[in-house]
BADO-848263 format. One record per residue (C-alpha): x, y, z; residue in one letter; chain. Coordinates in pm, whole numbers, plus 50000, padded with zeros to 5 digits. Layout:
BEGIN
<<X, Y, Z>, A, A>
...
END
This chain:
BEGIN
<<63072, 65460, 96932>, M, A>
<<62748, 65645, 97000>, K, A>
<<62419, 65456, 96955>, N, A>
<<62599, 65221, 96714>, N, A>
<<62719, 65519, 96508>, K, A>
<<63087, 65535, 96421>, T, A>
<<63303, 65807, 96269>, L, A>
<<63605, 65787, 96042>, S, A>
<<63821, 66072, 95919>, V, A>
<<63995, 66105, 95582>, V, A>
<<64314, 66313, 95583>, V, A>
<<64438, 66407, 95233>, P, A>
<<64785, 66560, 95224>, F, A>
<<65047, 66688, 94983>, F, A>
<<65387, 66818, 95096>, N, A>
<<65286, 66886, 95457>, E, A>
<<65605, 66772, 95633>, E, A>
<<65603, 67075, 95866>, D, A>
<<65244, 67033, 95984>, Y, A>
<<65132, 66673, 95934>, L, A>
<<65252, 66536, 96268>, A, A>
<<65092, 66819, 96465>, G, A>
<<64767, 66780, 96272>, S, A>
<<64753, 66405, 96335>, L, A>
<<64831, 66448, 96703>, N, A>
<<64530, 66679, 96728>, R, A>
<<64312, 66406, 96578>, L, A>
<<64447, 66143, 96815>, L, A>
<<64381, 66364, 97117>, E, A>
<<64010, 66378, 97031>, V, A>
<<63994, 65995, 97039>, N, A>
<<63657, 65971, 96865>, I, A>
<<63752, 65810, 96535>, F, A>
<<63693, 65449, 96441>, D, A>
<<63955, 65488, 96168>, K, A>
<<64197, 65762, 96055>, I, A>
<<64265, 65726, 95682>, I, A>
<<64571, 65911, 95554>, L, A>
<<64599, 65968, 95179>, V, A>
<<64926, 66095, 95037>, D, A>
<<64871, 66274, 94706>, D, A>
<<65223, 66183, 94586>, K, A>
<<65416, 66421, 94810>, S, A>
<<65773, 66506, 94711>, S, A>
<<65889, 66586, 95065>, D, A>
<<65906, 66366, 95377>, S, A>
<<65530, 66371, 95441>, S, A>
<<65486, 66008, 95340>, M, A>
<<65755, 65893, 95586>, N, A>
<<65592, 66090, 95867>, I, A>
<<65255, 65938, 95785>, A, A>
<<65406, 65587, 95775>, K, A>
<<65549, 65635, 96124>, D, A>
<<65199, 65715, 96254>, F, A>
<<65041, 65423, 96065>, A, A>
<<65300, 65183, 96208>, D, A>
<<65241, 65310, 96561>, K, A>
<<64859, 65328, 96572>, Y, A>
<<64632, 65039, 96473>, K, A>
<<64341, 65264, 96370>, N, A>
<<64552, 65463, 96122>, I, A>
<<64551, 65350, 95758>, V, A>
<<64791, 65493, 95499>, L, A>
<<64718, 65513, 95125>, L, A>
<<64889, 65687, 94833>, Q, A>
<<64748, 65807, 94502>, T, A>
<<64911, 65703, 94175>, K, A>
<<64976, 66065, 94081>, R, A>
<<64929, 66413, 94225>, N, A>
<<64571, 66487, 94120>, S, A>
<<64429, 66709, 94393>, G, A>
<<64241, 66705, 94721>, K, A>
<<63915, 66573, 94580>, G, A>
<<64084, 66275, 94419>, N, A>
<<64269, 66191, 94741>, A, A>
<<63948, 66210, 94944>, V, A>
<<63768, 65978, 94702>, K, A>
<<64049, 65723, 94738>, K, A>
<<64025, 65748, 95115>, G, A>
<<63649, 65690, 95108>, L, A>
<<63712, 65346, 94959>, E, A>
<<63852, 65239, 95297>, M, A>
<<63575, 65385, 95513>, V, A>
<<63355, 65128, 95689>, D, A>
<<63200, 65351, 95956>, S, A>
<<62851, 65504, 95951>, T, A>
<<62979, 65862, 95928>, H, A>
<<63285, 66035, 95784>, V, A>
<<63454, 66376, 95791>, I, A>
<<63754, 66520, 95604>, V, A>
<<64038, 66686, 95796>, H, A>
<<64304, 66892, 95615>, D, A>
<<64661, 66804, 95711>, A, A>
<<64757, 67160, 95801>, D, A>
<<64680, 67331, 96133>, L, A>
<<64392, 67552, 96019>, E, A>
<<64119, 67336, 96177>, Y, A>
<<64068, 67199, 96528>, F, A>
<<63938, 66841, 96570>, P, A>
<<63798, 66918, 96916>, D, A>
<<63509, 67082, 96725>, D, A>
<<63421, 66749, 96564>, I, A>
<<63243, 66577, 96858>, P, A>
<<62977, 66851, 96862>, E, A>
<<62928, 66810, 96487>, M, A>
<<62900, 66432, 96531>, F, A>
<<62632, 66474, 96796>, N, A>
<<62430, 66694, 96561>, V, A>
<<62465, 66431, 96286>, A, A>
<<62346, 66152, 96516>, I, A>
<<62043, 66354, 96624>, N, A>
<<61962, 66444, 96263>, N, A>
<<61984, 66137, 96035>, P, A>
<<62032, 66183, 95661>, N, A>
<<62186, 66526, 95707>, S, A>
<<62506, 66710, 95612>, L, A>
<<62679, 66891, 95898>, I, A>
<<62901, 67189, 95813>, L, A>
<<63158, 67342, 96043>, G, A>
<<63100, 67714, 95997>, S, A>
<<63392, 67956, 96025>, R, A>
<<63140, 68242, 96024>, V, A>
<<62862, 68162, 96271>, L, A>
<<62905, 68201, 96646>, G, A>
<<63192, 68359, 96831>, E, A>
<<63462, 68092, 96831>, K, A>
<<63826, 68191, 96792>, E, A>
<<63919, 68263, 96428>, R, A>
<<64224, 68401, 96256>, K, A>
<<64195, 68505, 95891>, N, A>
<<64528, 68622, 95752>, L, A>
<<64399, 68743, 95417>, Y, A>
<<64097, 68970, 95392>, F, A>
<<64059, 68891, 95021>, I, A>
<<64017, 68515, 95078>, T, A>
<<63770, 68584, 95360>, Y, A>
<<63576, 68828, 95141>, L, A>
<<63563, 68590, 94844>, I, A>
<<63432, 68309, 95062>, N, A>
<<63164, 68536, 95209>, R, A>
<<63056, 68660, 94865>, L, A>
<<63059, 68307, 94723>, F, A>
<<62851, 68183, 95017>, S, A>
<<62593, 68457, 94962>, I, A>
<<62579, 68388, 94588>, F, A>
<<62554, 68013, 94650>, F, A>
<<62266, 68068, 94892>, S, A>
<<62080, 68279, 94638>, L, A>
<<62110, 68043, 94342>, I, A>
<<62018, 67743, 94556>, N, A>
<<61749, 67919, 94759>, M, A>
<<61904, 67783, 95078>, Y, A>
<<62110, 67991, 95321>, K, A>
<<62459, 67859, 95395>, V, A>
<<62714, 68072, 95579>, S, A>
<<63034, 67891, 95480>, D, A>
<<63029, 67684, 95160>, I, A>
<<63403, 67608, 95144>, S, A>
<<63465, 67479, 95495>, T, A>
<<63676, 67164, 95503>, C, A>
<<63467, 67025, 95790>, Y, A>
<<63171, 66848, 95628>, Q, A>
<<63039, 66552, 95828>, L, A>
<<62786, 66316, 95675>, S, A>
<<62661, 65960, 95665>, E, A>
<<62885, 65748, 95446>, V, A>
<<62598, 65596, 95248>, K, A>
<<62470, 65944, 95165>, T, A>
<<62810, 66068, 95053>, L, A>
<<62858, 65768, 94826>, R, A>
<<62518, 65827, 94668>, E, A>
<<62634, 66173, 94558>, L, A>
<<62877, 66018, 94308>, N, A>
<<63149, 66278, 94362>, I, A>
<<63351, 66371, 94050>, K, A>
<<63564, 66665, 94166>, E, A>
<<63941, 66609, 94188>, K, A>
<<64043, 66946, 94333>, G, A>
<<63939, 67213, 94582>, F, A>
<<63581, 67236, 94451>, S, A>
<<63503, 66914, 94640>, L, A>
<<63312, 67086, 94921>, E, A>
<<63091, 67281, 94681>, V, A>
<<63007, 66969, 94481>, E, A>
<<62909, 66777, 94794>, I, A>
<<62699, 67064, 94926>, L, A>
<<62529, 67133, 94591>, S, A>
<<62437, 66771, 94527>, K, A>
<<62317, 66726, 94884>, A, A>
<<62078, 67018, 94845>, L, A>
<<61946, 66884, 94516>, R, A>
<<61862, 66557, 94693>, L, A>
<<61678, 66745, 94968>, G, A>
<<61932, 66658, 95237>, I, A>
<<61904, 66882, 95543>, E, A>
<<62203, 67107, 95616>, I, A>
<<62308, 67198, 95971>, Y, A>
<<62589, 67440, 96051>, E, A>
<<62797, 67423, 96370>, V, A>
<<63038, 67704, 96468>, P, A>
<<63404, 67597, 96462>, I, A>
<<63745, 67751, 96532>, K, A>
<<63980, 67843, 96249>, Y, A>
<<64340, 67966, 96216>, H, A>
<<64424, 68039, 95852>, G, A>
<<64784, 67992, 95745>, R, A>
<<64991, 68200, 95505>, S, A>
<<65106, 68110, 95155>, Y, A>
<<65461, 68122, 95289>, E, A>
<<65360, 67847, 95531>, D, A>
<<65212, 67630, 95258>, G, A>
<<64857, 67750, 95190>, K, A>
<<64773, 67603, 94849>, K, A>
<<64441, 67738, 94720>, I, A>
<<64486, 67994, 94442>, K, A>
<<64275, 68231, 94228>, I, A>
<<64238, 67961, 93962>, K, A>
<<64080, 67738, 94229>, D, A>
<<63833, 68015, 94317>, A, A>
<<63733, 68034, 93949>, I, A>
<<63674, 67658, 93941>, K, A>
<<63468, 67678, 94261>, I, A>
<<63251, 67952, 94108>, F, A>
<<63201, 67743, 93793>, Y, A>
<<63105, 67440, 94003>, K, A>
<<62857, 67648, 94204>, M, A>
<<62680, 67764, 93889>, V, A>
<<62675, 67433, 93702>, T, A>
<<62546, 67236, 94001>, L, A>
<<62299, 67495, 94131>, S, A>
<<61925, 67441, 94151>, K, A>
<<61877, 67721, 93900>, L, A>
<<62086, 67553, 93631>, N, A>
<<61830, 67394, 93400>, I, A>
<<62104, 67209, 93215>, F, A>
<<62206, 67010, 93522>, F, A>
<<62169, 66637, 93478>, K, A>
END
């Protein structure tokens, strides 16, 4: 707890039996979270059993399961129902992100109330490993396009690490069920005049052979979400 501010983390997962334990151990090592909320999106492998072992062992770990496999956004929304801290962040259940970057993001959030903190995989000189140039290029082009249509520069619009006040996130009325979650949160935050701060983070991308799930169809949906929720879209309601 810092100045009566607390932080919870929502961990959505689907078929991550090879990486879930390592990812959760990383979170536990940071030891900054009031609550760790695991949300199984109806996995068909042993992920749920692994998560249950952690929930049984640690008092601050809560385990939930969706009724059907509906996507990351839906799992995150279910997890948010259990959050009772002042701030929250989402952590993917793979090993692409490093929770030891989160304390710095949390400090920025505390010093800047009513803000959205992004972990940037572009800014700074932290260690990064991008396996696919095409996914890196698409994210860079999307980030530039997003910045133009919203008249607000953001270096990394699709980063998983978005840390915000819980009350602010709930006010956004998130609808997205899939991978466009981050873009919806960011777009709606900008429309409400919420200040955005970016903090450099580490990143080790994984391969599709190792379970990377985002596909071209997801990129199309992200682009559509960017346009429909942008400040320049006069049909936005």
